[in-house]
N, C-alpha and C positions, 0 to 999 in steps of 0.2 A: 067332787068337781075339781077341787084344787089339785089332787093327785093326777087326775087325767090331764090337766093343763101342764103340770110339771113334766109328765111323760112325753107329751106332744112337744114341748119346748126342747127337751132333751133330744128327741128324735130329729127335729129340725136342725138343731145345732150339730148333730152328728152327721146328717146329710150335707150340711154346708161344709163341715170339715172334710168330708170325703171328696166333695167336688173340688175344694181348694187344693187338697193334696194331689188329686188326679191331675189337675191343671198344672201344678208345679212339676210333677213327674213328667208330664208330656213336654213341657218347656225344656227340661234338663235333657231328656232323651233326645229331643230334636236339635240340640246344641243352640238353642235360640237365647240361652241365658249366659252364654260365655262372656260376651262383652261386659254385661253387669258384673259377673264374677271377677273378671280381670280388673276392673275399676275399683271394686272393693278391696281386692288383694293389694293393689298398688297403694291405695290409701292407707291400709293398715301397715304395710311395710315402711311407709314413710315415717311412722312413729317409732320404728326400731331403734333401740339404743342399747349399749351393754348393760346398763343398770336394769332396764325393763326386761332384757333377756334373762338376767339372773333371777328376778322376781318371778317371771313365768316359769322358769325351771323349777323353782320351789313349789309353785302351784301344781305343776306336772307331777313332781315327786309326791305331794300330798294326795293327789288323785290316783296314784298307782295302786295296784291290787294289794301289795303287802301293807302299804300304809292305810288304806281303807279298812283292811281286815283287822289291823291293830286298833284303829280308832273305833271300829264297830264293837270289838270285844271289850275295850275299856268303857264304852258307852252302855253296853249291856250290863256289865258289872255294876257300874254306878247306878244305873236306873233300877236294877234289882235290889240294891241296898236301900235306895230311896223308897221303893215300894215296900220292902220288908219292914223298914222302920216306921213308915207312915201307917201301915196296918197294925203294927204292934202297939202303938200309942194312939 
């Protein structure tokens, strides 16, 4: 009985997510959300400073494909070593 309830809850949440996503897509497609978008953009641009721009460029570099690939390889190597030594002992 508990499994049936979990599946029903998951299905209802999935339908709710689909409805919300569809509604947002219709609002964006109909250009009804442009005013809200512009107000948020102007708010965020009000916080712009040279120091914050430098910090955000660092985050952008960390999130670039080559950086993510290198971080992933180092993580894979580290975790494989941890797994190997935890199984050995």
